[in-house]
C-alpha positions, 0 to 999 in steps of 0.5 A: 354143071347146071344140068348136074345140079338140076339132076341132083335136085330132082333126085333129092326131091324124090328121095325126100318125098320117099323118106317122109312117106316111109317115116310117116307111113303114108303114100308117096303121092300125098307127099309129092302133092304137098310139095307141089302145093308148097311150090305153087304158093311160093310161085304165087307170092313170087309172080303175083296172086292174080295168076292161076299157077299150077305145079306138077312134079313127075313122080318118076323123074322128079322134073318140076313144071311150073305153068300159068293157066289163063282161062277166057271168060265173057266180058260181062262175067260176074264171079261171086255176089248174091246172098248166102243162106243167112241172107248176107251179101257175098262179095264180088271176087274175081278168081285168078287166072282169067282173061276177058274175051275182049283182051283175048281177041286182041291177043289172038283173033280166034280166041273164044270163051272157055279157051285155056292158055298154058305158059311155062314159067321159069324156075325161081329161088325160094327166099326165106319167107317162101321157104318157111311158107312151103315148109308149113304147107308140107308139114300141115299136109303130111300131118293131116295125111298121117292123122287120116291114116291113123283114123282109118287104121284104128277106127275099127279097133275100138274095144281092143287092148294095145301095147305101147311106150310112154312118149310124154306125160303132160299134166297127168295125161299120158301120150302113148306111142303105139308104133303106127299111131299115137294115143292119149290116156287122160288123167281120169282114164288112168288108175289113181296113184299109177305113175309112168315115166318116159319109155315105160311099156304100158297096156291100154284099152281103146275106148274111142277113136274120133276125128280131131283137128288137133291133138291125138285122136286115139283115146286110151284108158286103163280105168274103163270096165272094158279093159278088165273084161279084155284082160280076163279074155286074155287070161281065161280061154273060156271067155275068149272062146265065148263059152263064158260071157262077161255081162257087166262090169263095175269098177272103182279104179285102183280099189275094187271092181265087180264083174258078172259072168254067165256060162253058156255050158252048164258043165262049166262053173263061170266063177271058178273058171275066171278065178283059176287054179289057186286063183292064178287067173284072177291074180294075173288081172289083179297084178295088171290093175295095180292090186285092184280087188275083184269080186266075180259074181254069177249073172242071173236073168232074175233081177232080184237074184242078180241084185242079191249076188251083186251085194256079196259078200253081204247077206240079204234078207229081203228085196222090194223092187219098184220096177217103174222107177228102177229102184230096189229096197234091200233089207239086211240083218243089222250086223250086215249093214256096214258090210253091205254098204262098204267103205265110203259106200263102195260096195252098194255103189258098185252093185248099183252100177253093175245092176243098173238099179238104184239100191237103198239099204236098210236094216231089219230093225229100220224096216220094222220101225218104218212099217210100224210107223206107216201102219200107225199113220195109215190106221189114223188116216182111215179112222179120221177119214172114214169115221171108223174104229181102230180095228176096222182101220187096222183091217183095211191097212192089213189088207194092203189099202194105203190111201183113201183113194185105194178104198174109194175106187176099188171094186166093192167085192174087194172091201167086202171080202175082208174077214168080218166084212159083208157086202153092206159093210163094204158098200158103206165104207166105200161110200164114206171114202168117196164122200171124204174125197168129195169134201176134200176136192171141194175144199181144195177147189175153193182154195184154188179159186181163192188163190186165183188159179185159172180153170185152164191150169187144171186142164193140163194133164198131170195137174191135180187139185193139190198141185193147183193149190200149190201152184197158186201159193207160188203165184203161178195162176195161169197156163202162161205162168206155168209155161214160163217156169223151168224144172228147178222152179218146181223141184227146188235148187241149190245155191251157195251162200257164205260158202255153204250149199243151201237148198232153195225149195221149189213150188212143188217141193212137197210132191217129190217130182222127178226131173222128167215129170216137172219138165213134162208139166212145163212142156204141156203148158208151153204146147197149150200156149202154142210156144212149141209143137206137141211131140209124137206120143210114144207107144204105151208099154204094158203096165207091170206090177209096182212092187215085187218082194222076194225073201232070201229063202226064195232067192237062194233055194236050194243053195247060195249063188257062187261068188268069189273075190281076189281076197277070198282066193288069197285067203285060200292060198294062205291056208 
């Protein structure tokens, strides 16, 4: 009867291992190893933790063997001790299952170092504590194996659309059952005002798969730009085949999106292909995205043209690009301002995300006023600095000279080439400009010395006399003082006072330093002080022109770039 019981237990053990492996989609051997480890822990708690107990389960018969392994070591053998990498002393710990040589010789005269002895232990009944411990071990091992299987299966599927059933909703985070895995769609990755109930089918985009110690490791999204791109690939055969490429996507999930497309076949209109007959293709994507309006524009290699296309449906009069700062100034007609900006700045924000440029919008009247103001300011500056009359100052401004430095350090021929000027006049104007700069430098240097700013501060690259004077005014008088600052000390920062956000001016507030420039000044000072090592200098890129202007006529010759939106398609259908 006991044999029957043992046979039944063996069979049940293998059946349990097979059932768990099938349910969790993992190897049966992993489950058996987990059971072996669980029995091993139970045996150690039963027979003593000082024993090296090993358990083996035959995967065919289910027979369980519990044995104690004893290894003979030298009498003076020491285990552990020493120090780790941090210099912390390690404790001396004797591992389980060892026997000193002297004890082994008393047991067996032929014993020597390295011999091992196996001793079969009798089976034992698991108590409540051992059962609970074994259960935790098995569940932990199975869970780890399942998570590793999920990671290996989904790590190469980033960028795919998967379908699954909503398993549970936790504080806005949706856990989706993918069949052979489990993913999570966090609140910020879902479409606003989109609610899910348990059991609902949902399509999501896998944007990341990572190893996590706890919780789901397959990260899903319905707000990611790639989700919309993949939906178009499913709806538009040309996109799936690679004839049409989706170059950029910008989304305000649940509200509006912009997508830039280009065709590798000149005979295929990329915008029309994505819209489809009577808007069928784009409407299918809009329905999946809960009514999100989609603007489809044509991508252009020319940055200015691309920016103008991205601002559709607004019309653009002129584009002024600053390639160094990746900023662009867009001029639109006065009546087009609200359309270009969009509701709550949505249109210009999406266009900026799509193109990667910081876009500043202004009207034609605002641009005209600004140019007149700048013209008057520069004219007044030249009159005062060069001691010339208004006509000559206006001629200099008209020719593109913005500062006195521009006049002082250009070739004399450029000044002399101005209409009405000759070589003598050009040389005289340039000499006056240089004299003005010398006087200004002398005045600033005297003020610097008066404030107590050391000469070594000027030796730092990027520190000019005006900056040195400003540093002295801010009580920064040595390289050490500059090295001890943080970028916010130079640029300014925000503080909360009485519930209001108040800006605190920095030492170099008036110079409008970029964060990286402020950090660079401080780092150079720290290098001089020897606090840090100087980084390797990057390879210099060829200089480009600072500004480039294009008019709307240049951009749209001979015709405007095609653009389509879901709203336009709907209007066409209604008509």
